[in-house]
C-alpha angles and dihedrals in degrees: 000000000000118000092242091053092047090051091055091048089048091053094055090043087055091049088059088060091048087058092045091050092050092048090047089055092049092053103031105024126222145169096304095101090055092052091047095052096248097124131081091256091075098045118122095357127130127234092251090056090071095051092113139100126272122024092348091065091059088051089049092053093048097045096091092050090052091051088053088057096241113166128243094256088061088057090055091048092048095049091041089058090049088051090051091053087051090054090050090051089050090049090050090052093046092052089050095054097037094052105189114034119268103234137181117194090340094310118124103232092204090061089053091052089050088064095057106131096223092055089060101032095059095041093048100063133089101260146074099299099079092052094041093049091050089049094050092046090051093052093048091048092050093049094047110043116092093238104055112239107216096181093052092049096047095043093047094044095048091049091052093045096053097040105034111004091178090061090048089050093051095045097044091044090054092048095047094047091053097044094046090061095045104112092198087076120074120259089240092056092048093050092050090048093050092047093049091046093056091059093046093047091050091055092045092050089053091051092048092050090052095048093048091048090236087115099185140028110274122136096214091048092049091049092049093052092045092052090045089053092051094046091049087073093055096101095042126100112262094027114174117201094226094164089063094053132089115250093255093050090049089056091046093047093050096048104033110024144130098054125187097273091056102054131093103174142056091252089051091050093056090045090052092048092054093045091050091050090047091051091051092050092051091047094049093046090050092052090050092049091051092047099043103019099139091051101043115101118221106191120196094261090055092050090049090050096052093042089050089052091050096047093046092047093049091051100043097048085065092059113027134066109166132091093225094052089046091059092043094051097044091061086079095065116004096076088059092046090052090059091049089051090050090053091053092046091047090054091047093052090049092049091048091056093051093050098048 
C-alpha cells in the first residue's frame, strides 16, 4: 500500500474513533461540556476572561465556535482532526529517526503501531490530549530533524506551556539535561542554554503550583495534595491502590497495567493487549542493550525520550491511581518511547546478522 493511500485510510480509521469518543461521552459523560461552554463555569463570562493557561485556554480557543452556535459534536470533530494532525506529525518524526522502515514479512511495523486504538481514542476526543499530543510531536520533530525547525519547536512548546505547563516542564527538562551534557556543543552554548532554562523552569514551576492548587513550595503541602489526588480515585472503576505499593511496583503499574487478568471490558482488553506488547518491546530492547551495549547507539533524541518517560512516570505515580487515567496519560510519552525501542531492536537485529 502506498503511503498516501495509507494516510487516507488512517484518517477514516481515526474518524471512527471520533465517533466512538463522542458516543462514549454520551453514555459515560466526561469533561467535554466544560470545554464546550455548557457548564455553569462559563456563564456570563467574556472571551478575555478565559485568556489564561490550563483549562481556561481551551475555553478561550473554543469561545468563538460557541458564539457561532456550533454543536458539541462539531467540537469532537474539530479536536479529532487536530489529533489526527498530531498523529501525522508523530509519524513524520518517527520516519525521520527510524530511517529505513522496520518491516516484518513485508509489513511496515510503524504502520501497525499507527493503528493502536489508544493512540486514536485519546486524540479523538474534545479535550486537551489532541492539542498536547500535537505539541509534543512538534517539539520532538524540531529537536530531531537535521535542519532545526524553529517554528515547530516554538509552536509546540508554547502550546504545551499554556495547556499543560507540567508536561512542558518535563519535556524541556529532559531536553535541556541531555543537550547540556552533549560535548559536541560549545561550553558557551551549553552555559547559555542552562541559564535560560533556569528562568523558564522557574516560571513553569510557578504555573504548575497554581494549577495543582499547591500554590507554593512546601514538601508537606505537596505530599498532602498528592495523596489527596490519589485517594480521589478510590471510588472510581479501575482504582489502583498506589499508596500501598512499593516505588518500583508503582512505576510498573503506571506503565504496564492493566494486564489481561485484570480487565473486565472490551476497552480493558485492548488496553491490556497494548500494555503486553509494550512490556515485550521493553524486555526485548533491554536484552539487546545488555547483549550489544558497547555497539548500540543512543542518539540525543533517544536519550531525551527515555528521560522524558522516566521524569513523567516519577511525577504521575504521585498523582494518579486509576487504570483509565494511566492509559490516557501515557499517550503523551509512550508512542515516542515505542519508536526509541524500535530503533534499539533494529540495531540489535542488524548486529545479530553481522555476528552470525
